[in-house]
C-alpha positions in Angstrom: 56.6 12.8 -23.8 59.0 9.9 -25.3 61.7 8.8 -23.0 65.2 7.8 -23.8 64.6 4.2 -22.6 62.1 3.5 -25.4 64.9 4.4 -28.1 67.2 1.5 -26.4 64.2 -1.0 -26.6 63.3 -0.1 -30.2 67.0 -0.1 -31.2 67.7 -3.7 -29.6 64.7 -5.2 -31.7 66.8 -4.7 -34.9 70.1 -6.3 -33.7 71.3 -8.6 -36.4 69.6 -6.8 -39.2 71.7 -5.9 -42.3 73.8 -2.7 -42.9 74.1 -0.8 -46.2 74.4 2.6 -47.2 70.5 3.2 -48.2 68.2 6.2 -47.2 65.7 4.7 -44.8 62.0 6.2 -44.8 61.6 7.4 -41.1 58.0 7.2 -41.4 58.1 3.3 -42.5 57.4 1.6 -39.0 58.0 -1.9 -40.4 61.4 -1.2 -41.8 63.8 -4.0 -40.9 67.1 -3.1 -42.7 69.4 -2.3 -44.2 70.5 0.5 -42.1 73.5 2.9 -42.0 74.4 4.4 -38.8 72.8 7.7 -39.2 69.8 6.4 -40.7 69.2 3.8 -38.0 69.6 6.6 -35.4 67.3 8.8 -36.8 64.6 6.3 -37.6 64.4 5.3 -34.1 64.2 9.0 -33.2 61.2 9.5 -35.6 59.5 6.2 -34.5 59.9 7.2 -30.7 59.3 11.0 -30.7 57.5 11.8 -34.0 59.9 14.3 -35.5 63.0 14.3 -37.7 66.3 14.9 -36.3 69.9 14.3 -37.9 68.6 14.8 -41.3 69.6 17.2 -44.1 66.1 18.7 -44.2 64.6 18.0 -40.7 61.4 19.8 -41.9 61.4 17.8 -45.0 59.1 14.5 -46.1 60.2 11.9 -43.4 60.1 9.4 -46.4 62.8 10.9 -48.4 64.9 13.1 -46.3 68.4 12.0 -45.6 70.0 11.0 -42.2 73.8 12.1 -41.9 76.2 12.2 -39.1 77.4 15.5 -40.5 73.4 16.7 -39.9 73.8 14.9 -36.4 76.6 17.3 -35.8 74.7 20.4 -36.9 71.4 19.5 -34.9 73.6 18.8 -31.9 75.0 22.1 -31.7 72.0 24.2 -32.7 69.1 22.2 -31.3 69.9 20.0 -29.0 72.2 19.3 -25.7 75.6 18.2 -26.0 77.1 16.3 -22.9 80.5 14.5 -21.8 80.7 11.2 -23.3 80.8 9.6 -20.0 77.6 11.1 -19.0 75.9 10.1 -22.4 77.3 6.3 -21.6 75.2 6.3 -18.4 72.0 7.8 -19.9 69.8 5.3 -21.9 69.1 6.6 -25.3 71.8 9.3 -25.3 73.8 9.0 -28.5 77.6 9.3 -28.6 78.7 11.0 -31.7 82.1 11.0 -34.1 82.1 13.8 -36.4 82.8 13.3 -40.2 86.2 14.7 -41.2 84.8 16.7 -43.9 81.5 17.1 -45.6 80.5 14.2 -47.6 82.5 11.6 -45.6 81.2 9.4 -42.7 81.6 9.7 -39.0 79.8 7.4 -36.5 76.7 7.4 -34.3 75.6 5.1 -31.6 72.6 4.6 -28.8 73.8 4.4 -25.3 72.2 1.9 -23.4 72.8 3.5 -19.9 75.6 0.9 -18.7 78.3 1.6 -20.9 77.0 -0.4 -23.8 75.8 0.8 -27.2 73.5 -0.4 -29.8 74.4 0.9 -33.3 74.4 0.1 -37.2 78.2 -0.8 -37.2 79.5 -2.2 -40.6 78.2 -4.2 -43.9 79.5 -7.4 -42.3 78.2 -7.0 -38.8 75.2 -5.2 -39.2 73.2 -4.0 -36.4 75.1 -4.9 -32.9 75.5 -4.0 -29.5 79.1 -2.8 -28.5 80.7 -0.7 -26.3 81.3 3.2 -25.6 84.8 2.6 -23.7 87.8 2.4 -25.9 86.9 4.2 -29.0 87.2 7.8 -29.9 83.9 10.1 -29.9 83.7 13.6 -30.2 80.5 14.3 -28.1 77.3 12.7 -26.6 74.1 14.2 -27.4 70.6 14.4 -25.8 68.0 15.0 -28.5 65.5 17.9 -27.5 61.8 16.5 -26.8 62.9 13.5 -25.3 63.0 13.0 -21.7 66.4 11.3 -20.4 67.4 10.1 -17.2 71.1 10.0 -16.1 72.7 7.4 -13.8 73.9 8.2 -10.7 77.7 8.6 -11.9 79.5 8.8 -15.3 81.2 5.8 -16.1 84.9 5.5 -16.7 84.6 5.5 -20.4 88.4 6.4 -21.4 89.1 7.0 -24.8 91.7 4.6 -26.7 95.4 5.0 -25.3 96.8 5.5 -28.7 97.0 8.3 -31.1 94.0 7.9 -33.7 95.1 8.7 -37.5 92.6 10.1 -39.4 92.1 13.0 -41.9 92.5 16.6 -40.2 93.4 19.9 -41.1 96.3 20.3 -41.5 97.1 16.5 -42.2 98.8 14.0 -39.8 102.2 13.2 -40.9 104.9 11.1 -39.7 106.5 7.5 -40.0 103.4 5.8 -38.3 101.2 7.1 -41.2 103.7 5.7 -43.8 103.4 2.4 -41.7 99.9 2.4 -42.3 100.0 3.4 -46.0 102.2 0.4 -46.6 100.1 -1.9 -44.8 97.0 -0.6 -47.0 98.8 -1.2 -50.0 100.0 -4.6 -49.1 96.6 -5.4 -48.3 95.3 -4.5 -51.7 93.9 -0.9 -50.8 95.9 1.8 -52.6 96.5 4.9 -50.6 98.2 6.6 -53.3 102.0 7.9 -52.7 103.5 6.7 -49.9 104.7 9.7 -48.3 103.5 9.5 -44.4 100.7 12.1 -45.0 97.3 11.1 -43.9 95.4 12.9 -47.0 92.2 12.2 -48.7 93.7 9.2 -50.7 94.8 7.4 -47.5 91.5 8.3 -45.8 89.6 6.7 -48.7 91.9 3.6 -48.6 91.1 3.2 -44.9 87.4 3.3 -45.5 87.8 0.6 -48.3 89.7 -1.6 -45.9 87.3 -1.1 -43.0 84.2 -2.1 -45.3 85.8 -5.2 -46.1 87.1 -6.2 -42.8 84.0 -5.9 -40.8 84.9 -2.5 -39.1 83.1 0.9 -38.6 84.1 2.4 -42.3 84.8 6.0 -40.9 88.3 6.1 -42.2 89.9 6.4 -38.7 92.9 4.4 -38.1 92.3 3.3 -34.0 93.2 0.2 -32.3 90.7 -2.0 -33.9 91.5 -1.0 -37.4 95.2 -1.0 -36.7 95.0 -4.5 -35.3 93.5 -5.7 -38.5 96.1 -4.0 -40.6 99.0 -5.3 -38.1 100.1 -1.8 -37.2 101.3 -0.7 -34.0 100.2 2.9 -32.9 102.0 4.9 -30.5 100.6 5.9 -27.4 98.6 8.9 -26.9 
């Protein structure tokens, strides 16, 4: 049986490779990028375990089926094991997943190295990198079925950000901080639409464009890293 540690070993071999939103043939063993976060993760799973997971059609042609964080969300709920983020952080090869805010939008996904670190296809400027689990917002940890995982002795303290994360929700987030974010986006040259203090689709799209320009994960969420680059102070959660 495939083991989780093999996913981490394989993923680390690709650190430094380029990021782009492309479809990666999961059965192309020699692929060296570009990647996006979901394609990178699903490619590694196919290479190590021999099956598709986190794809829009897990029974499809591995050369042409698309990986997507929304498909990872679906598979985690229907044919995987969802675990707390703290457990995933000490389990080599587990993934941490941030759901997309709506169909067609991007979330984010990363492999855990078992010691609180990650390996992930991060952004267009940074490519595939090592990072950390802590201080970032994640919705769940996931253990892919058909892979054997070994958990560390105790969960790590992987606390989420201490500030409010501004993002596209239903209903929309509102308030003066949203208006400050919109003004900062507009000043930086990224139009959020009307500066009305409501975090809707136009603000989300402007955040994504800003993140792509500034070497940030382009998930449309304004957390500590994006807020810092915008020059915006976020309130405590």
